[in-house]
N, C-alpha and C positions, 0 to 999 in steps of 0.2 A: 632687296627692296631699296630703291633709290630715294634719297631724301631730296625734295625740291628745295632749291636754295632761296627762291623768292620769299616764301613766308618767314624764313629765318632772317633774311635781310630786313624785311619789314618790321620784324620784332625788335631787331637790334638798332634800327635807325634812331629812335629817341635817345638811346644810350650813347650812340656814336656822336650825335649832335652835342649832347651834354658834355661828353668827354673832350670833344674838340674845343668847345667854349672854355672849359676849365683849363685845358692846355694852353690855349691862346692867352687867357687872362694871366696865367702863371708866367708865360714867356714875356709878356708886356711888363708885368710887375718886376720881374728880375732884370729886364733891360733898363727900366727906369732907375732901379736901385743902383745898377752898375754905373749909369751916367752920373748920378749924384755922388757916388763914391769917388769917381774920377775927379769931379769938380772939387770935392773936399780935399783930396790929396794935392791937387794943384794949388788951392788956396793956402794950404799948410806950407807948401814949398815956398810960396811967395813971402810969407811972414818971416 
């Protein structure tokens, strides 16, 4: 018996959206953190 993919995809869509948003948020936060860390090290080198 073949399982149709469409209902499974429909079931997983909200989870996929939530996971994508969480991943994007994490990536942005890590990116911002790295930018600030680079600025801090540059400022420390100047002093």
